[in-house]
N, C-alpha and C positions, 0 to 999 in steps of 0.2 A: 488256554487254548483259543479263546476268542482273539488273542493277539496274532495267532497264526492266521486265523481267518481274516483279520484286517490286513495283514501283510499280502495275502492271496488277493485281496481286493484293491489294495493301494498300488502295488507293482504294476498289474495290468492297466490301471487308471493312468499311471504316469506314462506308460508306453503308448497307450491309445491317444492321450492328449498331446504327446510329443510327435506323434506320426502325422505326415501330411494328409490332407483331406482324403484323398482317393486310396490311401493306404490304411486308413483307420480300420476299414472292414477287414483287411487281411492280417492286421495286428490282432484284431478280435478272433478271427478264425484261428491263428496260430497259437493263441493263448488257450482257447477253448479246446482245440485239437490236442495240444500237449497234455492239458489236464485229463481230457477224456481218455487218451491213451494209457495214462498212468493209473486212473480210475478202473477202466475196463480190465487191465492187466491184473490189478488186485482182486477185482471182483470175480474174474474167471478162476483165479486161483482158489478163492473161497468156495466156489461152486464145485470145482474138482475135488478139493481135499475134504470140504465140509467143516473144517475147523474155523472158528471166528478168528479174524485178524485184529489184534489189539494195536490201535493206531496211537493212542494217547491216553493217559490218566493222570489225574491230579486234583487239587482243590480249586473250587471257584470262588468267587466273591460273594455269591448269595446262597447257593444250596449245597455247599459241602463238597463231598466228592464227586468228581465228573469223570465220565468215560467216553472215549471216542473209539467206536469198534465197528467191524463190519461182519456181520454174520450172513447167511444164505439170503435172508429177506432183503438186508441192506444192499447186498450185492446185485439182486434182480433189479431193484429200484434205481441202483446206481448206473446199471448198464442201460435201463430204459431212459434215464434222464440224460446220459452222455450222448446217446445216439440222437435224441431229439435236440439236444443243444448244438451238436455239430450240423445237423441238417438245417436248423433254424439260422444259424450264423452264415452259412453259405447261401442260404436263400435270401437273406437280407441284401446281399451284394446287388442282386438284380432288382429287388422290389424298391430299394431306396435309392436307386440310381437316378430315378426321376426327380428326386428331391435335392440333388447335390448343388443346383443353382437357386434353391429356394430357402435352404436352411443354413445357418452359419456353421463353421467347423467345430465350434464349441458345442452346438446342438448335437452334432454327430458323435462327438467325443462323450458327451453325457449318456447319449443313447447306448453306445456300445459298451461303455463302462457298466451301465446298468444291466445289460445283457450278460455280460460276464459275471457280474455280482449275482444276477439271479441263478446262474448255473452253479456257482460255487456254493451258495447259500443252500440250495436244494440238496447237493451233495452233503452239506453239513447237517441238514435236516435228518437225512436217512441214515447218517452214520453216528450222530449224537445219541447216546443212551438215555438222554432226558436232562431235565434240570436247566441250568443257566445256559449252557452251550446250545442246547435245543432251542430254547426260547430266543436266544440271540440270533441264531441263523433263521428262525422262523420270522422275526421282525425284519431282518435284512432282505428276505426273500419278498416280504410285503411291500417294503420301501422301493426295492429294485423293480418290481412289477409295477408299482405305482408310477414311477418315472418313465417306464417304457410305455405305459397307456397314454400319457399326456405328450406323446411325440408331436401331435398336431394340436398343441395347447391353445393355438389361436381360434379354435372352434369351441363355441360355448358348450355344446353337448359333450364334446370330449372332456372337458374340464369338470362337467357335472358328473359325468359317468365314472371318472377317476376319483372324484371326492366321496361318491357313494361307495365305491369299491373300498377305499381307504377306511371310511367309517365302519363298514360291515366288517373288514378284516380286524379292526382293533376291538370291537365287540367280541368277536372270537378269540382274540389275543387275551382279553380280560378274563375269559373263561378258562382258558389253558393256564394262565398265570395263577388263577385261584386254585386250580386243580393241582398244579405242581406244588404250590405253597402248602396246600392241605396235606398233600402227600409227605412232604418234608416234615411238617409240624408233627405228624403222627408216627413217622418210622425213622425220621433222622436222615433220610436219603430221598432224592427226588428223581431217581432213575426209574426207568421202566421195570427194571428188576425188583424194585421195592414195592410194586403193585401187588404182588402175590402176598407179601407181609400185610399190607393195608387191608387188602380184601379178606384176609384170614382172620383179622381182629376187628374190623369195623364193617358197617353196613356197606356193600359194595355199590348198590344202585345209584345213590347220589353222586358219588365221584364219577362213576361211568357215564351218568347223564351230563355232567359237567364238561367232561372231555368230549362227548359226542357233540355238544354244542360247539366247542371250540374248533374241533376237527371237522365237523360237518359244515361250518361256515365256509371253510376253505374249499371243501369238496363240492359244494353247490348242492348240498341236500335239501330237500324240502322241508320247512319253508324259507330256508336261509339261502335260497338260490337267486335272490333278486338282483345281485351284482352281475350275474353271468350275461343275461341278455343285454345289458347295458355297456359293460366293458368290452366285450369281444367286438361289437360293431365299432366301437370308438378307437380301439387299438389298431396299429398296423397289422397286417395278415400274419407275419412271421410271430409277432408277439401274441397274437391270438392263438397260434398253433402251439407254442410252448406252454402257454398258461393253460389251455384246454386239454392238450394232449398229455402234459406232464405235471404242471405245477398243482392242479387240483388233486392229482393222485397222492401228493404229500398228505392230504387229509385223510384219504383211505389208508396210507401207511399207518397213521397215528391211530386210527380206530382199530386196525388189526392188532397193533401192539397192546392196547388196553383191553380190548374185547377178549382175547384168548388168555388174558391173565386172570379172568374171573373164575371163581370157584363154581363147581356144579351147584352147590347149595351152601347156605350160610344159616346157622342155627336152625337147621331143620326145614328151611324155606329154600324153595328153588331159586336159583340166580341166573344160571346160564341160559336155561330155557327162556325165561321171559325176556332176557336181554337179546337172545337170537330172535325171538318173535318180534320184538320192537325193530331191530335192524331189518327183518324181512318185510315188515309192514311199511316201514320207511322206505325201503328199496321199491316195493311195488307202487307206493304212491309217488315217489320221486320219478321213477321211470315212466309211469303213465302220465303224470303231469307234464314231465319234459317232452315226451314225444307228441302228446296232443297239442301242446302250444307251438311245438316245432312245426307241425303240420299245418297250423294257421299263418305262419309267418310267410312274407313275400320278400323278405331281405335275406340274402344268402347267409350272411354272417350272423344274423339273429337267429335263423333256423339252426345254423350249426351250433350256436351256443346252447340252445334249449336241447339239442341232440346230445350234447355233453351231459346235461343233466340226466337224460334218459340213460346214458350208458353208466353213470354213477349208480343209478338205480339198480342196473343189472348187476353190478359188482357187489352192491349191499344185499341183494337177494342171495348171491353166493356165499357172502360172509355169513348172513343170518342163517341160512341153511346149514352152514357148517358149524355154527354154534349149537343149533338145534339137535343136529346129528351127534355131536360130541356129548351133550347132555343126556342123551338117551343111548350112548353107546353104540349108535349106528355108525360104523367106520366109514362105510361106502358113501353115505350121505354126507358125512363130515368132510371126507377127502375130496369128493367130487365138487363140493360147494367151495372149498378153500381153493382147491386147483383150478376150478373154473373162474374164481374170482381174480386170482393172479393172473391167469392167462388172459383174461379179458382187459385186465389193466395194461398189459403189455400190448395186446392187440388194438385197443382203443388209442394208444399213443401212435401206433403206425397209421391206422386209416383216418384218424382226425387230423394228423398232422398234414396228410396228403390232401384232404378236403380243404383245409385253410389255405394250404399252398395254392390249390386250385382257384380258390375264391380271390387270392392275392393277384394271380395271374390274370384273372377276369377284370378285377378292378384296375389294374395298372394298365390294361389295354383299352378299356371302355370308360373308366371313371365312374362306374356304377356298380352297385350290388342288389339292384332291385330285379327280381326275377322277371316282372313283367315288361321290362325293357329289352329283353334278350329274345332268343329264339334263333335256331339255326347256327348257334355259336360254333358247333362241331366243324362246320366248313372253314371257318376262319381260324380256329385254333384246335387242330386235329390231335396234337399230342396231349395238350391239356384235357381235352375230352376223354381220350382213352384213360389217362391217369385218374381223372375224375371218376370215370365209369368203374375202374378198378376199386377205388376206395368206397363208392357207393355200394357195390355188390358186397364188399366186405362188411360195411357197417349195418347191412341189412341181414347179415348172418347167413348168406346163401353159400352153398358149396360152389366152387372148390377152395375158397379163400379163408382167411384166418378167423373172421368173425364167427364162422359156423363152428369152428372146433371149440372154441371157449364156451359159447352157449350150449352146444350139444353136451359138453361136460357137466354143465350145471343140470341140464335136463336129465342126465343119467342119474345123479344124485337124488333129484326130486322124484323121479320115478321108482327108485328104489326105496325111497322114504314111504311112498304110497304102498308099494307091494309088500314092504316088511310089516306094516300094520302098526307100526309105533308112531309114526308122525304123519298120519293121513291128512288131517286137516291143514296142518301148516304147510306140508308139502304140496297139497292140492292147490292152496292158495297162492303159493309161490309159482306153481306150474301155470295156473290160469293167468297170472299176472304177467309172467315172462312171455306167454303166447300172445297175449294182447299187445304187449309192448313190440314183439317182432312183427306182428301184422301192421300195426301203425308204422312201424319204421320202413316197411316196403312202400306203403301209401306215400309217406312223407318224401322219400328219396326218389320215388318214381316221379313225383311232381316237380321236385327239384332238378333232376336231371333232364326230365322232358321238356320242361318250360324254358331251360337255360340253352341246352344244346341242340335240341330236335325242333322241327317245324322250319318256319320261315323267319327271317330276321325282322324284327319290328321296328328297328331304328337303323339310321345310317351309320351310327358308331359301331354296331355289330357287324355290319357290312366291311367296314374299313378296319376292323380289328385285326391285330397281328399276333402271331404266336409268341409266347413269352420267351425271354432271353435264355442263353445256355445255362446260366447259373441257377436260375430259378427252376428250369427243368431238371437240371443235374441234381439239385437237392432232393428232388423226390425220389431218387434212386434208392436212398436209404430206407424210407418207409415202404416203398414198393417191394423191396427185397424181402422186408419183414413180413409183408402181407403174404407174399408168394410162398416164402419158405415155411411159415406156420401152417398155411393151408394145405400145401402139397406134402409136406414132411411132418406131420403132426406127432408121430411117435417119439422121435428123440426130444422134441420139445416138451411134450407132455411128461416124459420121463424126468427131465430136468425140474419142471415146475413141481411135479408131484413130490419130489424129494425136497424141495423148499417148503412145501405145505405140510409134509409128514410131521415135523417136530410140533406143530400146532395142534395136530389131531393125532396123537399117539396111537399107533397101530399094533394090533394083535397078529398072529400068525394068519388069519382069515383076510385081514386087510392087506398084508404083504402079499399074500397068494393072489388077491384080486388084482393088485397092481402089476405083478409080474405076468400072470397068465391071461386074466379077462381083458384089462384095459390095454395091455400092449399087443396081445395076441388076438383079441377080439374086437371090442369096440373101435379102438383107435386104428387098428388095422382095416377095419371096414370103412372108416372114414377116409383113410388114405387111398384105398382102392376106388372108392367112389370119386374122390377128387381126380386122380388120374385118369379114370374112366371118362369123366366129364371132359376133361382137357382134350382126350383123344378124339372123342365125339365131335366136339366143336371145331377142332382142326380138320377132322375128316369132312365135315360138312362145308367148311370154307373151301377146301380144296376141291370138292365136288362141284361147289357153285361156280368157282373159277373156271373149271374144266367146262361146265355146261355153258358158260357165257362166253367162252373163248372165241367162238365163231358167230356169236349172235350179234346182230346190229343193234346198237344202242341209239335210242331217239329220245330227245328232250321234248318235254311238253308240259303243260300246266297241269297242276294237281287239281283232280276233281273237286269242284267248288259246292258240293252237296246241293245243287239246284240254283245256287247264286250265280248271276251272269258276271258279276264283278267282285270276286272274293278279294279281301285284303288281309294282310298279316294280323290285323287287329281283331279278326274273326276267329283266331285261334283260342284254345284253351288258356286262360290266364291261370296264375297260381291261386288267385282268389276263388275262381271256378272249379279248379281241381278239388279243392278241399271244402266246398260249399256243403257237402253232404255231412261231413263230420262236424262242421261248424253249427249245423242245425241241431246236432245232438248234444254238443258240449258248449253251447253259447254262453252258459251261466259262468264259465271260468274266466271270461275276458271282459274287458271294457272296450267296446269298438268305437273308433272315431272315424269320420269320413272327411276327406278334403276334395272339394271340387263339386260338381253336379252330375248326378247319375242320369242315364237315360230314362226318360219316363215311360211307362207302359203304353201310353196313348200315342207316342211318336212313332207313326209308321215308317216315315222317312226320317230318322234321327240325324240331327246335325253333329258336328264334331263336339265331343264332350271329353273332359279329363276328370277322372275320379280315382282317389286312392283310398283305401281302407287299411287302418292300422289296429292291430289286436293287441291290446296291452294286458298283461297278466294282472289279475285282481290283486293277488297277493303281493306282487311286485310293487304296485302301486301304494298299497297299504304299508308296506315295510319301508318304503322310501320316503313317504309323506311325513310320517312321525318324526324322524330325526331332522328332516329339513325344516318342519315347523318348530321343533325345539332349538335348532340353531338360530332360526330367525327370532324367536323369543328372547333367547340369551343375548342375541346381538342388540336388540331393541332395548333391553334393560341396561346393558352396558353403556350403550350410547347416551343414556341419561345422565351417566356420571361426567360425561364431556361437556361441561357448562362454559368453558372458556375463562372461568373466574379462578385467578391465581391463588387467592386465599382459600378456596376451596380445595385446590390440588394440595396446598401446604397441609390442610387439616387432614386430608387422606393419608399423608405420609405420618403426620403424628399419631393418628389412630393405629396405623400399622405398627409403628414403633412401640406403641403402648401395649398393643396386643402381644408382640414378641416378648416384651419384659414380663408381662404376667404369666404367659406361658413357661418362660424360663424359671420364674419364682417357684411355680407348682410343679417343676420338673416334668413338663409335658413335652418339651423339645430339647 
């Protein structure tokens, strides 16, 4: 089967390299679009019929029997990946147009080949049943995303961020390789289906922990998130979009496959409950750490990167709650947790793609992503502002958009866990954590949208900014449609996702009755009515405002300056001042560095100053510094062998040959 994947990668590469420079993007769009149509058609068939679709089975070179199949979970992830890939490839047409005269045709060929390879490998990850094919696609996904990150390889920060990402991903890959090797050694099979046999005969938690490390590294789980805030600002915006909105979810996919194969107990000791509690705690910590660090950031893309970590935390809260509910036979908690986690996985791909597309539009027009250089951008880029606002409201989980639906579903389960009396402490912990994450998200994205799009322009680049091109705006139609459809029509979406979640949390008659009556006829119906009611109120208020102002004279004047006779745009709230209160509470989480000279308190009439503060994650610095120091030490020791003495080089070769001979004699090689 890897040969088929190689063909799917080699043929598009030949087509892209052979295409003229300006047609390379359309070649990539055609390839991605054709594969997406085929994948989505198969996935929709699986969702409708319910029966898994067998794509291939046979023997592999490493882990025995291999299976490529698509069940309902794979189908959902395949659709999410395909929609994001199509939108990303279309968006790249406008974003990369500015580089046509700066990069060579080969550079573009490599970039679009890597983009197609990333899409194909992600589909391979979610359809491979485990073993060699899964690891092959996982590694292809890592290498393809690495090549996409280093598009601007002439920048030192970009190369450093890409290398950091590559090192972290291979640490995770080593954990996955060890996990699958152990699974194959114990059961004779390395597929996800063999996990049940392993967990039934051996201690489950060590292997579970190994897989959580491997998959958590890709998902950006705390404390393995350190590559996220470095890779996303370095990568082009469309690459950040597909990596943050979709690629990190392959880690979530792997965690779901492993976690729900756990038994409730092993040799009399609980297994599923502690595993669920661990994921719930990791979800709360990951979500809070991510959103607090996001609130501190003044770079748009770094802020969005930390926000991705926050949303991974929300998904893990749902998965952890589902495991806890399943372990205690609380079907409502289990179903709502799992359904909410899958819903949020889909919803996050929509609004995070839109946010990164918006950041790309801003960068393409102003060549900056620093919040403090903007202000009043909504006047220059009104369509981008509206789309960005739509995604901002969605990510804050406010009605009537899609983020509210998924988080509301998790809340339903946690509240039932408290009211049932069986999972009070764990459910209350998750509820408090989710509430804090939601409140901080509103603070963070109010800061982001306010400092960038509202107020007065701070620089001439903002005044001269132009709206994004048609392709960049048109690509936003796909995630925008997803945001609106899930938010305004949650019942059919919830019904489909609940059917996907149901096999992971087997339901009794009570659970089925709750889905059919309460969820669809009660809670979700209330959500839908509330969403449409809000839409009607907003439209009615807008029409009343227009009617009231129809005959009113509009006069332009200066904004009230709060007593200052000569207010300037620099007197507006900056991103730093907006989050200053939170920084005073959580200052111990970051290592702050300042650049420039701040205004002294004794300066009554201050002169011009430039001052920039950067908030670096302490965990990120710790995780990045050890491997950089290790590589430096290895390099220094290796360099000692380069003496320039030919006789010494000959002796190295003789020692190597002697070593090979000795190992052969003792049958060690």
